[in-house]
FIKOLZA-1660 file (N, C-alpha, C; in steps of 0.1 Angstrom, whole numbers, plus 5000, padded with zeros to 4 digits):
% residues 82
   i   px   py   pz ch aa at
   1 5485 0404 4872  A  M  N
   1 5491 0400 4857  A  M CA
   1 5485 0402 4846  A  M  C
   2 5462 0396 4852  A  G  N
   2 5456 0396 4841  A  G CA
   2 5457 0408 4835  A  G  C
   3 5456 0416 4842  A  A  N
   3 5453 0437 4832  A  A CA
   3 5469 0436 4827  A  A  C
   4 5481 0430 4824  A  I  N
   4 5491 0431 4823  A  I CA
   4 5489 0425 4808  A  I  C
   5 5479 0412 4812  A  A  N
   5 5482 0403 4799  A  A CA
   5 5462 0406 4781  A  A  C
   6 5461 0411 4794  A  D  N
   6 5443 0418 4788  A  D CA
   6 5452 0428 4778  A  D  C
   7 5459 0440 4782  A  S  N
   7 5466 0455 4776  A  S CA
   7 5475 0451 4767  A  S  C
   8 5482 0436 4768  A  L  N
   8 5484 0435 4755  A  L CA
   8 5476 0424 4750  A  L  C
   9 5469 0415 4742  A  A  N
   9 5458 0414 4740  A  A CA
   9 5453 0426 4730  A  A  C
  10 5453 0436 4735  A  D  N
  10 5447 0446 4730  A  D CA
  10 5454 0450 4718  A  D  C
  11 5468 0452 4725  A  E  N
  11 5474 0462 4713  A  E CA
  11 5482 0453 4706  A  E  C
  12 5482 0435 4708  A  L  N
  12 5479 0428 4691  A  L CA
  12 5471 0430 4685  A  L  C
  13 5456 0428 4687  A  A  N
  13 5447 0428 4682  A  A CA
  13 5448 0439 4675  A  A  C
  14 5458 0460 4680  A  E  N
  14 5458 0464 4669  A  E CA
  14 5464 0465 4661  A  E  C
  15 5478 0462 4664  A  E  N
  15 5486 0453 4651  A  E CA
  15 5479 0447 4644  A  E  C
  16 5471 0431 4646  A  L  N
  16 5464 0426 4633  A  L CA
  16 5451 0431 4632  A  L  C
  17 5446 0444 4638  A  L  N
  17 5439 0450 4620  A  L CA
  17 5446 0455 4612  A  L  C
  18 5457 0465 4620  A  D  N
  18 5467 0472 4610  A  D CA
  18 5473 0468 4604  A  D  C
  19 5479 0452 4600  A  A  N
  19 5481 0442 4594  A  A CA
  19 5464 0439 4583  A  A  C
  20 5463 0437 4593  A  H  N
  20 5446 0436 4577  A  H CA
  20 5448 0448 4568  A  H  C
  21 5442 0454 4571  A  R  N
  21 5433 0465 4567  A  R CA
  21 5449 0472 4553  A  R  C
  22 5466 0469 4559  A  R  N
  22 5473 0470 4547  A  R CA
  22 5475 0464 4539  A  R  C
  23 5467 0444 4544  A  V  N
  23 5474 0439 4528  A  V CA
  23 5454 0443 4517  A  V  C
  24 5447 0444 4525  A  R  N
  24 5435 0446 4519  A  R CA
  24 5439 0451 4510  A  R  C
  25 5445 0468 4516  A  M  N
  25 5448 0481 4508  A  M CA
  25 5456 0476 4500  A  M  C
  26 5467 0467 4498  A  G  N
  26 5477 0467 4490  A  G CA
  26 5471 0463 4480  A  G  C
  27 5456 0447 4485  A  S  N
  27 5451 0441 4470  A  S CA
  27 5438 0451 4466  A  S  C
  28 5438 0453 4465  A  G  N
  28 5425 0468 4466  A  G CA
  28 5410 0452 4468  A  G  C
  29 5412 0448 4478  A  A  N
  29 5397 0446 4489  A  A CA
  29 5395 0452 4491  A  A  C
  30 5378 0451 4493  A  P  N
  30 5372 0462 4508  A  P CA
  30 5377 0460 4519  A  P  C
  31 5372 0471 4524  A  R  N
  31 5376 0470 4540  A  R CA
  31 5367 0474 4550  A  R  C
  32 5355 0471 4541  A  R  N
  32 5340 0478 4553  A  R CA
  32 5339 0466 4557  A  R  C
  33 5337 0469 4573  A  G  N
  33 5333 0461 4582  A  G CA
  33 5341 0446 4591  A  G  C
  34 5357 0452 4585  A  L  N
  34 5366 0448 4592  A  L CA
  34 5370 0455 4605  A  L  C
  35 5366 0444 4607  A  S  N
  35 5372 0445 4625  A  S CA
  35 5378 0431 4630  A  S  C
  36 5386 0439 4643  A  V  N
  36 5389 0427 4652  A  V CA
  36 5392 0432 4672  A  V  C
  37 5391 0423 4678  A  S  N
  37 5389 0418 4694  A  S CA
  37 5394 0418 4702  A  S  C
  38 5400 0418 4714  A  A  N
  38 5411 0406 4724  A  A CA
  38 5401 0403 4727  A  A  C
  39 5401 0393 4729  A  Q  N
  39 5390 0380 4732  A  Q CA
  39 5393 0384 4751  A  Q  C
  40 5392 0385 4760  A  T  N
  40 5397 0390 4772  A  T CA
  40 5383 0387 4784  A  T  C
  41 5389 0383 4795  A  P  N
  41 5401 0378 4797  A  P CA
  41 5407 0364 4796  A  P  C
  42 5418 0368 4789  A  V  N
  42 5433 0365 4788  A  V CA
  42 5429 0353 4802  A  V  C
  43 5432 0334 4787  A  D  N
  43 5440 0326 4798  A  D CA
  43 5455 0319 4792  A  D  C
  44 5461 0329 4812  A  L  N
  44 5474 0323 4809  A  L CA
  44 5473 0313 4816  A  L  C
  45 5488 0307 4806  A  L  N
  45 5480 0288 4804  A  L CA
  45 5498 0283 4815  A  L  C
  46 5503 0289 4808  A  G  N
  46 5518 0287 4816  A  G CA
  46 5527 0304 4814  A  G  C
  47 5533 0299 4825  A  A  N
  47 5551 0309 4824  A  A CA
  47 5568 0299 4821  A  A  C
  48 5571 0307 4814  A  Y  N
  48 5584 0297 4814  A  Y CA
  48 5594 0303 4824  A  Y  C
  49 5608 0298 4830  A  V  N
  49 5623 0306 4838  A  V CA
  49 5626 0305 4830  A  V  C
  50 5639 0308 4824  A  F  N
  50 5654 0303 4820  A  F CA
  50 5662 0307 4823  A  F  C
  51 5668 0292 4828  A  L  N
  51 5683 0299 4838  A  L CA
  51 5693 0292 4827  A  L  C
  52 5703 0306 4835  A  P  N
  52 5715 0296 4823  A  P CA
  52 5722 0284 4829  A  P  C
  53 5727 0276 4814  A  M  N
  53 5739 0269 4821  A  M CA
  53 5752 0274 4822  A  M  C
  54 5756 0261 4828  A  A  N
  54 5765 0259 4837  A  A CA
  54 5777 0253 4823  A  A  C
  55 5783 0256 4824  A  V  N
  55 5796 0250 4809  A  V CA
  55 5812 0242 4814  A  V  C
  56 5811 0228 4812  A  D  N
  56 5816 0218 4819  A  D CA
  56 5830 0226 4813  A  D  C
  57 5844 0222 4815  A  E  N
  57 5853 0221 4814  A  E CA
  57 5861 0219 4802  A  E  C
  58 5847 0208 4798  A  Q  N
  58 5859 0199 4786  A  Q CA
  58 5843 0204 4776  A  Q  C
  59 5856 0208 4765  A  P  N
  59 5845 0212 4748  A  P CA
  59 5837 0201 4749  A  P  C
  60 5818 0205 4746  A  G  N
  60 5816 0201 4744  A  G CA
  60 5805 0190 4745  A  G  C
  61 5806 0194 4763  A  R  N
  61 5802 0190 4771  A  R CA
  61 5798 0205 4777  A  R  C
  62 5783 0202 4782  A  S  N
  62 5773 0214 4792  A  S CA
  62 5766 0207 4800  A  S  C
  63 5761 0208 4810  A  F  N
  63 5759 0200 4830  A  F CA
  63 5747 0210 4830  A  F  C
  64 5740 0210 4840  A  I  N
  64 5736 0220 4848  A  I CA
  64 5737 0220 4855  A  I  C
  65 5740 0232 4864  A  D  N
  65 5752 0231 4877  A  D CA
  65 5738 0228 4887  A  D  C
  66 5736 0222 4895  A  S  N
  66 5723 0221 4906  A  S CA
  66 5727 0230 4916  A  S  C
  67 5728 0238 4917  A  R  N
  67 5731 0251 4927  A  R CA
  67 5721 0257 4919  A  R  C
  68 5721 0258 4903  A  S  N
  68 5713 0272 4903  A  S CA
  68 5700 0266 4902  A  S  C
  69 5697 0254 4897  A  L  N
  69 5683 0245 4902  A  L CA
  69 5681 0247 4918  A  L  C
  70 5688 0251 4928  A  S  N
  70 5682 0253 4937  A  S CA
  70 5672 0262 4939  A  S  C
  71 5660 0262 4941  A  G  N
  71 5650 0271 4950  A  G CA
  71 5637 0264 4941  A  G  C
  72 5638 0254 4933  A  V  N
  72 5628 0252 4914  A  V CA
  72 5624 0236 4926  A  V  C
  73 5613 0240 4922  A  R  N
  73 5605 0229 4928  A  R CA
  73 5589 0220 4917  A  R  C
  74 5589 0212 4912  A  S  N
  74 5583 0207 4901  A  S CA
  74 5568 0206 4899  A  S  C
  75 5552 0212 4891  A  V  N
  75 5537 0209 4899  A  V CA
  75 5538 0206 4882  A  V  C
  76 5528 0199 4884  A  G  N
  76 5526 0193 4870  A  G CA
  76 5539 0192 4859  A  G  C
  77 5544 0189 4866  A  G  N
  77 5549 0185 4854  A  G CA
  77 5561 0203 4847  A  G  C
  78 5558 0211 4856  A  S  N
  78 5564 0226 4854  A  S CA
  78 5569 0228 4866  A  S  C
  79 5588 0234 4862  A  S  N
  79 5593 0237 4870  A  S CA
  79 5588 0251 4873  A  S  C
  80 5594 0259 4885  A  L  N
  80 5586 0268 4893  A  L CA
  80 5591 0268 4903  A  L  C
  81 5599 0280 4900  A  P  N
  81 5607 0292 4918  A  P CA
  81 5598 0290 4929  A  P  C
  82 5605 0286 4936  A  T  N
  82 5598 0285 4948  A  T CA
  82 5603 0296 4955  A  T  C
% end
């Protein structure tokens, strides 16, 4: 997971550098000394897992089907699959 996150950080750093170059070019500002680098290793603070919600038969109401939550446990306030 760390290598993927670091690779993504490098890609985002390149995109940010390109954006800064375009802005500076458009405004006529000098581009010398401009650099952007990803700070790796990336700190991964969490991951979200989105589950679909079942819809109740009554319009305007919805509920979470408890069957869709089987295998999910709570850890430190976050729901993680088991």
